[in-house]
DSSP file (Angstrom, degrees, kcal/mol; ACC not computed):
  #  RESIDUE AA STRUCTURE BP1 BP2  ACC     N-H-->O    O-->H-N    N-H-->O    O-->H-N    TCO  KAPPA ALPHA  PHI   PSI    X-CA   Y-CA   Z-CA
    1    1 A X              0   0    0      0, 0.0     2,-0.4     0, 0.0     0, 0.0   0.000 360.0 360.0 360.0 136.7  -43.5  108.7   11.0
    2    2 A X        -     0   0    0      1,-0.0     2,-0.6     4,-0.0     0, 0.0  -0.616 360.0-163.9 -81.5 129.3  -46.9  109.2    9.5
    3    3 A X    >>  -     0   0    0     -2,-0.4     4,-1.4     1,-0.1     3,-0.5  -0.911   6.0-168.9-119.6 101.3  -49.1  106.1    9.5
    4    4 A X  H 3> S+     0   0    0     -2,-0.6     4,-2.3     1,-0.2     5,-0.2   0.835  84.5  59.0 -60.7 -36.2  -52.1  106.4    7.1
    5    5 A X  H 3> S+     0   0    0      1,-0.2     4,-1.9     2,-0.2    -1,-0.2   0.864 104.0  51.0 -65.9 -35.1  -53.9  103.4    8.4
    6    6 A X  H <> S+     0   0    0     -3,-0.5     4,-2.1     2,-0.2    -1,-0.2   0.875 110.3  50.0 -69.3 -36.8  -54.1  104.8   11.9
    7    7 A X  H  X S+     0   0    0     -4,-1.4     4,-2.0     2,-0.2    -2,-0.2   0.946 111.4  47.1 -65.5 -48.2  -55.6  108.1   10.5
    8    8 A X  H  X S+     0   0    0     -4,-2.3     4,-0.8     1,-0.2    -1,-0.2   0.871 111.8  51.3 -65.6 -36.3  -58.2  106.4    8.5
    9    9 A X  H >< S+     0   0    0     -4,-1.9     3,-0.6    -5,-0.2    -1,-0.2   0.909 111.0  48.1 -64.0 -42.6  -59.2  104.1   11.5
   10   10 A X  H 3< S+     0   0    0     -4,-2.1    -2,-0.2     1,-0.2    -1,-0.2   0.835 111.1  51.4 -68.5 -32.3  -59.5  107.2   13.8
   11   11 A X  H 3< S+     0   0    0     -4,-2.0     2,-0.3    -5,-0.1    -1,-0.2   0.612  88.9 101.7 -79.8 -13.8  -61.6  109.0   11.2
   12   12 A X    <<  -     0   0    0     -4,-0.8     2,-0.5    -3,-0.6    -3,-0.0  -0.564  53.8-163.4 -79.6 132.0  -64.0  106.1   10.7
   13   13 A X        -     0   0    0     -2,-0.3     4,-0.1     1,-0.1    -2,-0.0  -0.969   8.1-154.9-114.5 124.6  -67.4  106.3   12.4
   14   14 A X  S    S+     0   0    0     -2,-0.5     2,-0.3     2,-0.1    -1,-0.1   0.692  74.0  63.1 -77.4 -17.8  -69.2  102.9   12.7
   15   15 A X  S    S-     0   0    0      1,-0.1     2,-0.1     3,-0.0    -2,-0.1  -0.792  92.2-103.8-106.3 149.7  -72.7  104.3   12.9
   16   16 A X        -     0   0    0     -2,-0.3     2,-0.7     1,-0.1    -2,-0.1  -0.382  36.0-115.6 -67.5 148.9  -74.5  106.3   10.2
   17   17 A X        -     0   0    0     -4,-0.1     2,-0.1    -2,-0.1    -1,-0.1  -0.785  35.4-158.4 -91.1 119.7  -74.8  110.0   10.9
   18   18 A X     >  -     0   0    0     -2,-0.7     4,-2.3     1,-0.1     5,-0.2  -0.382  31.6-106.5 -90.9 168.5  -78.4  111.0   11.4
   19   19 A X  H  > S+     0   0    0      1,-0.2     4,-2.3     2,-0.2     5,-0.2   0.889 122.9  53.2 -62.2 -38.9  -80.0  114.4   11.0
   20   20 A X  H  > S+     0   0    0      2,-0.2     4,-2.2     1,-0.2    -1,-0.2   0.897 108.2  49.8 -64.3 -40.3  -80.3  114.6   14.9
   21   21 A X  H  > S+     0   0    0      2,-0.2     4,-2.2     1,-0.2    -2,-0.2   0.923 111.4  48.0 -63.7 -45.3  -76.6  113.9   15.2
   22   22 A X  H  X S+     0   0    0     -4,-2.3     4,-2.2     1,-0.2    -2,-0.2   0.857 110.9  51.8 -65.2 -35.1  -75.7  116.6   12.8
   23   23 A X  H  X S+     0   0    0     -4,-2.3     4,-2.5     2,-0.2    -1,-0.2   0.902 108.4  51.1 -64.9 -40.4  -78.0  119.0   14.6
   24   24 A X  H  X S+     0   0    0     -4,-2.2     4,-2.6     2,-0.2    -2,-0.2   0.892 109.2  51.3 -63.3 -42.1  -76.3  118.1   17.9
   25   25 A X  H  X S+     0   0    0     -4,-2.2     4,-2.6     2,-0.2    -2,-0.2   0.924 111.2  47.6 -58.1 -46.4  -73.0  118.9   16.2
   26   26 A X  H  X S+     0   0    0     -4,-2.2     4,-2.1     1,-0.2    -2,-0.2   0.901 113.1  47.2 -64.1 -42.2  -74.2  122.2   15.0
   27   27 A X  H  X S+     0   0    0     -4,-2.5     4,-2.5     2,-0.2    -1,-0.2   0.904 111.8  51.0 -66.6 -41.5  -75.6  123.2   18.4
   28   28 A X  H  X S+     0   0    0     -4,-2.6     4,-2.5     1,-0.2     5,-0.2   0.957 112.5  45.5 -58.1 -52.4  -72.5  122.1   20.2
   29   29 A X  H  X S+     0   0    0     -4,-2.6     4,-2.3     1,-0.2    -1,-0.2   0.858 112.1  52.7 -62.9 -34.8  -70.3  124.1   17.9
   30   30 A X  H  X S+     0   0    0     -4,-2.1     4,-2.3    -5,-0.2    -1,-0.2   0.931 110.8  46.2 -65.0 -45.4  -72.6  127.2   18.2
   31   31 A X  H  X S+     0   0    0     -4,-2.5     4,-2.5     1,-0.2    -2,-0.2   0.928 114.7  47.0 -65.6 -43.8  -72.6  127.1   22.0
   32   32 A X  H  X S+     0   0    0     -4,-2.5     4,-2.2     2,-0.2    -1,-0.2   0.891 111.9  49.9 -68.4 -37.9  -68.8  126.7   22.1
   33   33 A X  H  X S+     0   0    0     -4,-2.3     4,-2.1    -5,-0.2    -1,-0.2   0.911 111.7  48.9 -64.8 -41.2  -68.2  129.5   19.6
   34   34 A X  H  X S+     0   0    0     -4,-2.3     4,-2.4    -5,-0.2    -2,-0.2   0.931 111.5  48.9 -62.7 -45.4  -70.5  131.8   21.5
   35   35 A X  H  X S+     0   0    0     -4,-2.5     4,-2.2     1,-0.2    -2,-0.2   0.864 108.8  53.9 -62.2 -36.7  -68.7  131.0   24.7
   36   36 A X  H  X S+     0   0    0     -4,-2.2     4,-2.8     2,-0.2    -1,-0.2   0.919 108.6  49.4 -61.7 -44.1  -65.3  131.6   23.0
   37   37 A X  H  X S+     0   0    0     -4,-2.1     4,-1.9     2,-0.2    -2,-0.2   0.913 110.5  49.7 -62.5 -44.8  -66.5  135.1   21.9
   38   38 A X  H  <>S+     0   0    0     -4,-2.4     5,-2.7     1,-0.2     6,-0.8   0.897 113.7  46.8 -61.5 -39.7  -67.7  135.9   25.5
   39   39 A X  H ><5S+     0   0    0     -4,-2.2     3,-1.4     4,-0.2    -2,-0.2   0.914 110.8  50.9 -67.1 -44.3  -64.3  134.8   26.8
   40   40 A X  H 3<5S+     0   0    0     -4,-2.8    -1,-0.2     1,-0.3    -2,-0.2   0.810 109.6  51.5 -64.3 -31.0  -62.4  136.7   24.2
   41   41 A X  T 3<5S-     0   0    0     -4,-1.9    -1,-0.3    -5,-0.2    -2,-0.2   0.459 116.6-116.0 -85.3  -0.1  -64.4  139.8   25.1
   42   42 A X  T < 5S+     0   0    0     -3,-1.4    -3,-0.2    -4,-0.2    -2,-0.1   0.664  82.0 121.6  78.4  17.4  -63.6  139.3   28.8
   43   43 A X  S   <S+     0   0    0     -5,-2.7     2,-0.3    -6,-0.2    -4,-0.2   0.677  75.5  28.1 -88.7 -17.0  -67.2  138.7   29.8
   44   44 A X  S    S-     0   0    0     -6,-0.8    -2,-0.2    -9,-0.1     2,-0.1  -0.954  82.0-116.9-136.4 158.7  -66.6  135.2   31.3
   45   45 A X     >  -     0   0    0     -2,-0.3     4,-2.4     1,-0.1     5,-0.1  -0.380  33.0-105.7 -86.3 169.8  -63.5  133.6   32.9
   46   46 A X  H  > S+     0   0    0      1,-0.2     4,-2.9     2,-0.2     5,-0.2   0.859 122.9  56.0 -65.1 -33.5  -61.7  130.6   31.5
   47   47 A X  H  > S+     0   0    0      2,-0.2     4,-2.0     1,-0.2    -1,-0.2   0.905 108.9  46.3 -63.4 -39.8  -63.3  128.5   34.3
   48   48 A X  H  > S+     0   0    0      2,-0.2     4,-2.5     1,-0.2    -2,-0.2   0.912 111.9  51.5 -66.0 -43.8  -66.8  129.6   33.1
   49   49 A X  H  X S+     0   0    0     -4,-2.4     4,-2.4     1,-0.2    -2,-0.2   0.943 111.0  47.4 -59.2 -48.5  -65.8  128.9   29.5
   50   50 A X  H  X S+     0   0    0     -4,-2.9     4,-2.5     1,-0.2    -1,-0.2   0.876 110.8  51.8 -62.2 -36.9  -64.6  125.4   30.4
   51   51 A X  H  X S+     0   0    0     -4,-2.0     4,-2.5     2,-0.2    -1,-0.2   0.912 111.1  47.6 -63.7 -43.6  -67.8  124.7   32.4
   52   52 A X  H  X S+     0   0    0     -4,-2.5     4,-2.4     2,-0.2    -2,-0.2   0.916 113.0  48.6 -62.8 -43.8  -70.0  125.8   29.4
   53   53 A X  H  X S+     0   0    0     -4,-2.4     4,-2.2    -5,-0.2    -2,-0.2   0.907 111.9  48.8 -65.5 -42.4  -67.9  123.6   27.0
   54   54 A X  H  X S+     0   0    0     -4,-2.5     4,-2.1     2,-0.2    -2,-0.2   0.918 112.8  47.0 -63.9 -44.4  -68.2  120.6   29.3
   55   55 A X  H  X S+     0   0    0     -4,-2.5     4,-2.4     2,-0.2    -2,-0.2   0.880 111.2  52.2 -66.9 -36.5  -71.9  121.0   29.7
   56   56 A X  H  X S+     0   0    0     -4,-2.4     4,-2.9     2,-0.2     5,-0.4   0.897 108.8  50.9 -63.4 -40.3  -72.4  121.4   25.9
   57   57 A X  H  X S+     0   0    0     -4,-2.2     4,-1.6     1,-0.2    -2,-0.2   0.903 111.5  47.4 -64.7 -41.3  -70.4  118.2   25.4
   58   58 A X  H  < S+     0   0    0     -4,-2.1    -2,-0.2     2,-0.2    -1,-0.2   0.895 118.0  41.6 -63.9 -41.4  -72.6  116.4   27.9
   59   59 A X  H  < S+     0   0    0     -4,-2.4    -2,-0.2     1,-0.2    -3,-0.2   0.928 126.5  28.3 -75.5 -45.8  -75.8  117.7   26.3
   60   60 A X  H  < S-     0   0    0     -4,-2.9    -3,-0.2    -5,-0.2    -2,-0.2   0.569  85.5-147.3 -98.9 -10.9  -75.0  117.4   22.6
   61   61 A X     <  -     0   0    0     -4,-1.6    -4,-0.1    -5,-0.4    -3,-0.1   0.914  24.2-159.3  44.1  64.9  -72.6  114.5   22.6
   62   62 A X    >   -     0   0    0     -5,-0.2     3,-0.6   -38,-0.1     2,-0.4  -0.292  22.7 -99.9 -73.1 158.4  -70.4  115.7   19.7
   63   63 A X  T 3  S-     0   0    0      1,-0.2    -1,-0.1   -42,-0.1   -50,-0.0  -0.638 101.5  -7.1 -73.6 132.1  -68.2  113.5   17.6
   64   64 A X  T >  S+     0   0    0     -2,-0.4     3,-1.5     1,-0.1     4,-0.3   0.907  72.5 177.5  48.1  60.3  -64.6  113.9   18.7
   65   65 A X  G X  S+     0   0    0     -3,-0.6     3,-1.2     1,-0.3    -1,-0.1   0.774  71.2  70.9 -61.2 -25.8  -65.1  116.8   21.2
   66   66 A X  G 3  S+     0   0    0      1,-0.3    -1,-0.3     3,-0.1    -2,-0.1   0.729 103.3  41.0 -66.3 -21.1  -61.4  116.7   22.2
   67   67 A X  G <  S+     0   0    0     -3,-1.5    -1,-0.3     2,-0.1     2,-0.2   0.325 100.3  97.1-105.7   5.4  -60.4  118.1   18.8
   68   68 A X    <         0   0    0     -3,-1.2    -4,-0.0    -4,-0.3    -3,-0.0  -0.572 360.0 360.0 -93.3 157.1  -63.3  120.6   18.5
   69   69 A X              0   0    0     -2,-0.2    -1,-0.2   -16,-0.0    -3,-0.1   0.373 360.0 360.0  39.5 360.0  -63.3  124.3   19.4
């Protein structure tokens, strides 16, 4: 059963989103997209892709990284 109140609670961010936060989101997504392309082209392994994604997450601290990329 779909519960709208749970969705709205999960989507709520209690702190304002700053320019720096948005820049971090953009940089995280850019790094992960580039790594995905390298993986799709066979230039890196899945382990390397996961390592890049994990390091990008640590560095850029994106909102909801588990549902990204």
